[in-house]
N, C-alpha and C positions, 0 to 999 in steps of 0.2 A: 784314395781308393776309388776304383771305377764305379762302384755301386753308390757312392755318395753323390754322383753327378745327377743333376736335375734332368739331363737328357734321357735317362731311363724312363722317367715319367712321360716325357714327350713320346718316346718310341712305343711304350706300352699303350698310351692313349691312342696313338695313330692305329695300332693294331686292333684295339678294342672298337674303335669307331669305324673300322672298315665295313662291317655289315650295315650299320646305319647309313654310311655313305652310299652303299649300293642301293639301299631302300630309297634314299633321297634321289639318287640318279634315275632309277627306274620310275620312281614316283613322279618326277618332273616330266618324264615322257608321258606318263599316264594323265597327268593334269592337263598338259598341253593338248593331248589327243582328245580328252573329254571336252575341252574348250570348243573344239570344232565338231562336237556331237558324236564322236566315235564311241564304240562299246569296247571296253577292255576285255580281251579274250584270254590273255595269259599275263600273269604277273609273278615272276620268280626272281626275287632279289637275293638269291643265294647261288652258290656254286653248283652247277649241274651240267649234264651233257645235253647239247642241243639236238635237234632232229637230224642234224648232219653228222652227229657223233663226236663233235668237237666240244671241249670244255668251255663253259662261259661263266663269267662272274655273276651275271644276272641277265634277265631278258624280260621284255614286255612287248606284247603285240596287241593290235586292235583291228577292228573292222568297222565299216560303215563310216558315217560322218560326212560333213559337208566341208571339204577342204580342197585347195588346189596345190600345185607343186610348191608354192612359197610356204603355205601353211605346213605342208609335209616336211619341208626343210627346217622350219622353225620347231616342229615337234622333235626332229632329230637332234637339234642343238640346244633344246630347252635346259638340259642339265648344266651346260656351260654357262648359261645366263644365271642360273641359281648359284653355281660355284662362285661366279664373279661377285654377286651380291653378298654372299656369305663371307668371302675373303675380305671385302671392304668393311663389312660389319665387324669382323674380328679385329681388323686394324683399328677401326673406330673405337671399339670397346677398350682396347689396350691403350690407345691414345688418351681416352677420357679418364681411365683409371690406371695411371702409371705406377701407383703404389700397391697394386693388387697382390695378394699372396702368391708366392712363387709357384705353388702347386696349381692354382687356378690358371696362372699365366702359362704353365706347361701344358695343361689340358687344352687351352685355347690354341697353343702352338701345334699340338697333335691334330686338332680338328682342322686347323689351317692346312697342315701337310696333306691330309686326306683329300681335301677339296682341291688343292693345287695339283696333286698327282692326277686326280680324276680329270681335271681340266686339261692338263698338259698331255695326257695320254690321248685324249680325243682330238686335240689339234695337231699333235705331232705327226699324224699320218700324211700331212701335206708336204712333208720334207723328204719323202721317199720318191724315187723316180716313177715308180708305178705303185698304185695302191695295193698293198699286200692284203688288205682287208677292205675291199670295195663296199662292204656292208657296214663299215664303221660309221658312227654318228657324223664325223667330220665329212667323209666322202658323200654320205647321203645328203647332207646339207648342201654341199657344192653341186651335186648332180641336180637336185631339185630346183635350185636357184639358177642353174645353168651358168655357174661361175667357172672360169678357166683355172687350171692349176696354178698359173702364174699369178693371177689375182689372189687366189687363196694363200699362196706362199708369201706374197707381200703383206697381206693382212695378218697372217700368222706370225711373220717375222716381227711385226710390230707388237703382237701379243707376247711373243717370246721375250722381247726386251722387257716388257712388263713382268713376264713370268720370271725372268732373271732377277728382277727386283724382289720377286716373291721368295726366291731362295734365301735372301737375307732376312726376311721378315721373321721366320721362326726363331732365329737367334735374338732378334730384337724383342720378340714377345717374352722370352724367358729371362731377359736381363733387366 
């Protein structure tokens, strides 16, 4: 029967963790901005309409601070650094405790999926001919560091090979 599958736990966990994932994402922007002395003016880690009338998953803005374009680029990409650390942490926990209960392994797999999707969404923008969202984290990072689209595509292709490996990890986590 389909409801006997442990994948239901993974799917439900991923959905339940989506809000905390958005808090983590916007929070990493905020922490990075604060690092350079900025004042956080908006922190909305929930679905809302932006000032342009478009729906957003979350938003964070800041003002002030002492940062250059490199720092601004790092603020934009900070959530992807956090995602990578968390993904490696989850793999390490599962590797260290291979006999953990199936439900706990499924919860880890759900957490893994939310981080992998967040990371993949932010770096996937480099594979479009023109940026459909030039304000996305990935494009902001590239613009502030003055990186060419070709350089970004090469770096992201390497990341996607790693991300392709990530697609197999949730299955490994629950078995």
